[in-house]
N, C-alpha and C positions, 0 to 999 in steps of 0.2 A: 293580332300577332303574338307569338310567344311573349312570356313573361319571366324568361328567363331570368334568376336571380343571381347574386353574388354572394350563393350559399355557403357555407362552410362543412356542412355535416349533411350525409345522406339519411332522408327520412326512413322511417320505421313503420311500416304499416301491416297489422294483421288481416287477413284476408278471411277469416274464417267466418264471417259474415259472409261471405259469398253464397255460402252454402246455408243460409238461414233465411230468415222473413224478408220480404219485400223491402221492410223497413231497414233490416240491418244491410240489405245489399243495396241502398243508397246512401247508407252512410260510410259502408269501404268505398263505395262510388267516388262520394266526395273526397275523400283522402288521397284518391287516385289522380282524381284531375289536378288538387294541389300539387303533388308529388312531380306529375306527368310536364304539368304546364312552365313549375318555377325550376326544376332542377333536371328533368327528363331520366333520373335515377332513383330507384329507393330499396331498401331491402323489404324482402316478403315474407311473413310469420303466417302461420295459420293454414297452410298449403295442405295439408292432409298426404301429402306423399310418405312415404314408410323410408326412416331413414335407413335401414337392412337396406332397400334398393340401390341407396347411392354407396354404401359401404360394399356392394358388391360390384359396382363400376368402379369405384378405384382400385378394389382388388385387381381387377382386370387390367386395368390400365397402366398400373405398377409392373404386373407380370408382363405385359406385351411391352413396353417400354425399355424394360431391362434385355432385350434379347438382343443379339449381335444385329449389325445394321443389314447383313445381307439376308436375316429372315425377316425382318421387318419389312425390305423392300420387294420380299415375293407379294406384298397384297400393297406395293404402288399404287398411288393413285393414278398416275399415267398409264396404268393398264387399264382402268375403266374408261369408259364412255358416258358416264354419268354422276361423274366427281366423286366416287368413294373409295376410301383408302388410307394408307399410310403417306404421310407429307414429311418427306426429311427435313432436316435445317437447312435452309437456304433456298428452300422451293419458293416459299412464298413472299413477297412483298421487294424482292432483292431488285428489281426496275423499275420500280416507282421514281417517281420525282418530286423532290420538297419542293415546297412554295418559293425558296430560293434557286430554284434550278438545278440543286444538286442531287446527286442520285442516291437513294433511301438505301440504307443497310439492310440486309437481309435480317428477317426475325429470327432473335436467338430462341427457339422452340422447334418442338417437334409436334407431329400431331396424327391423331386417326380419326377420319370422316365418315359419318354414317348418315342416313336419311331415313325415311318411311319405307318400309322393306316391302317391295313389291315383289310379283313370281318373275322369273325370266323370259315369260312370255305373256307378261303386260303388254298392250297395244301400243300404249304411248313409248315405254321402251322400248319397243321393236320400231317403231317410227322414228326414233333417233329424239326424243327429249333429252335435253342433256343433264336434266337435274331430276330425272324420276328412274325407278326400277329397282333391281336388288342390289344390296350392299354385300361388299367384297370383304369378305371375313379370312382371318388366320386360321390353321387347324390348330385350335386352343379350345381344349374342353369345356363346355359351358359359356364360354364368352360371348357369343352369340345370342343364347337364351337369356343370360341375365342383364346383358347390356340392355338389349329392348327391352326388357322388363321395367328399367327403368325408363329407357325413351316412352315409353306406353304410358306409364305413370305420369311424368312429365308433361306429354303431349294433353292428357287428361286435366290435368289441372290448368296447361295453357287454355283450355278453350273456358273452363269456368273465369279465367282471368278476363280473356277475352270480353266476357259478356260486362265484367266490372269495367273494362276501358268503354265500352258502347254505351253504357249507361252514364259514363264521364264525360262522353261527347253527346251526352242531351238527347241519343238515339235510345230506343226500346233496346231491353238486355238480349235478345235475342236478333239484333238487326244484323250481325254478322256470321251466324252460327252456319248459314248455308256456303262458307267460301274457306270451308276448313275440312272437305271430303276427302283430297290426295294432296296436300299441302305438302312441298318440298321443305319442311321444317328440320334443318341440318342441326346433329349433336356432334361437336368437338369434341374428343379426349385429347387435353394439351398436356404437354411435359415441356415443364423448363427445367434443363438438366441444371444439376449443382453445380457453381461456379464461384469458388471462395471470391475469387480476385475481383469479381464484378463489382462496379460501384456506377452509379445510375446511369445504365444502360437499358436500352430500350427493349424489350422482351417483344411488345406488339406497339408499332408506332401510333401514333394521335388519328383516330379513324372514327365513324359510325357505323351501325351495323344496318346491316341492307334491308330487314324483313320487318315484321309488326312490332314485336318486342323478343326481348332475350333475357332467358332464365339462365341463372349463373350457379353456378356451384365450385369455389373455390379453395384449396387448401391452406394456403398462403398469403398475404398481403401482397401488394405489389401494382393492383387496379389502382388507379387515378381518373378524376374526371374532371376535368375544365367548365369552370362558372363562367359568368356574365363579363367577371373583371380580369378574367385570364389567369386564374391561379388553380394551380392543379392541385386539387382535394381528395384525401386518403379515401377510399373506401375498401377498409378490409374485412374478412368473412367474417361473420356473427354466425357460430354454430347450430347447425337446423335452417336457415335461413338461405332462401335464393336473393340474389343480386340481381333484378330487374329493371334493364331500361329500355327505354323509347327506342323504337328505328325507324328506318326511314319511312316506310310505308303508312305507320301512323301518324309523321310528321305531314305525309301528303293529305291524308284523309282529312287532319286537323287544318291543314291549311297553315301550319307553322304553329298552332297554338301549343301544341306537343310537341316538345323539343327531343330531336335525336341527336341527344349531347355528345359530344367530342370527350373520348376517351382515348385511353392509355395503359398499358404496362410495364410498369420500369422493373428491370432486371434486379432481384434481390438476391442475396448470397447466402439462399439455401434452396433446396429441391421445392420445385411447387410445381401444382398439377390443378387444371382448371377444367372445367363443365360447361361450354356454354351448350344452350340449345333455343338457336334463333328460330321461334314462332311465325311461320309464316304462313299467309292465305295460298288458296290451288293458284298452279302455274300461271294460267291463263287469265287469272282477274285482273281487270283494266281498274289500278286504285287511281282515285282521283279526289280532289277535295270534296267533303259531302257539303251539301245546297246551304246548310245553316254557315258555313263557314266561309263560303265565295265571298271574294269581296268584289265590290263594285267598279274599283279600280283599277281593276286587270291583274293585279299584284297575287297571282295566285300558282300554287305547285303544279309543275308540268305533271302532268298523270301519266303512268309507267305500268306496264304489266309485271305483277310481283314475281314471277319466275324470269322472267326476260331481266329483269333488272338485276337479281340473284346471279345470272349466268353473266352479263355484261361487266359486274363489278369481282366476278372470280376470273375471268378472263385479265382483267386489268391487276389483278395481283400474283396468279399463280405461273409459274414459269412454264409448265407444260402444257398450258392452254394460249400461253403467248407463242408457242413454237409452233401448235397446231392454227393459230391465226394465222401466222407468218408463213405456214407451208398451205395456206388456204385448206386446213382441212376441217375448216371451222368459220363463223363468219360472225362478228357483233349485230345485236337485234338493230331492226331499223331504227329504235329508239332507243335510246343509251346516255348517261350522263357521267363526268368523272365524279371519282371517288369524294371529291371536297364540295359535291354540292349541296349535302345535308349536313345538319350541324354548323349552319353558317353564322348564327348568332356569336356561336362561341369562337368561331376561329376569327371575326370581324373584332370579336373583343381581344384576342390576343394580337392581332395585326396593329388595332390601336392603342393600345393600353401602355 
């Protein structure tokens, strides 16, 4: 099972070797294995994604979020049927229950969510898939093109990183290549407004991520990671690096050997932008423990369809989806789990430490 440790720092891994010889790839894969099993978080350098693409993404985020609320609400996520668009403050996380039974406060942020750009006549979208289809874009010159350019480049790198994780799990490097043809990998443009009076307030509450892994570019500190001793460890940004963390799907695949580590964002007294891209496998892929990790005692992670898990967690998080659920306009997938199912080693360390 997991070797989650009392780590005090987030490791840095130069992954440029993933583009090199088999020996170089194997060396990087071993570093990924250690980071994924002992920490669940790492900084990634040597990824090859041009920095000017991130600069364009950041510029469009600043321009979009600076608009009046009524303008941003023209592309409100609740207008979509496939979870794309503007997420106002208070939309997300306001009705969840904390472990002590109290109600979780709304997250102190706003966001713009997008994913794989598919045409409006895509068969899955027309059939009602809740996570596939076209993005909802504001009428801002160049935003669609430049944001999608960053998305496409980061997804391309994510496919290389996925090969590294496959090797880290003892599988052939191409073992997972066929699982990401039309994946609902979401990019969030997140804005934490300036609040000079904010002290020790949560921007995003403690959680794990739902997909395979996350590739994050933040502009300011605030991210914290929970270690096995129940301590919150700072993960400030490193110039030009992605912050990568293991998600629920890799925890299932590795049967808990890789840790979907619990993390949160603390509100800092400065304006902050954050851009997580949640790298996923295709919607209908049934994710289950790889044979090499199956335990004979039956203590195995429950298999889940990747897209259904994402949809179920989104329903439990977003107010507009909860209203649709209450109105019986949508239904929970047949198999789903509560948000505290993953990263449990860290949760247990908190409750017993």
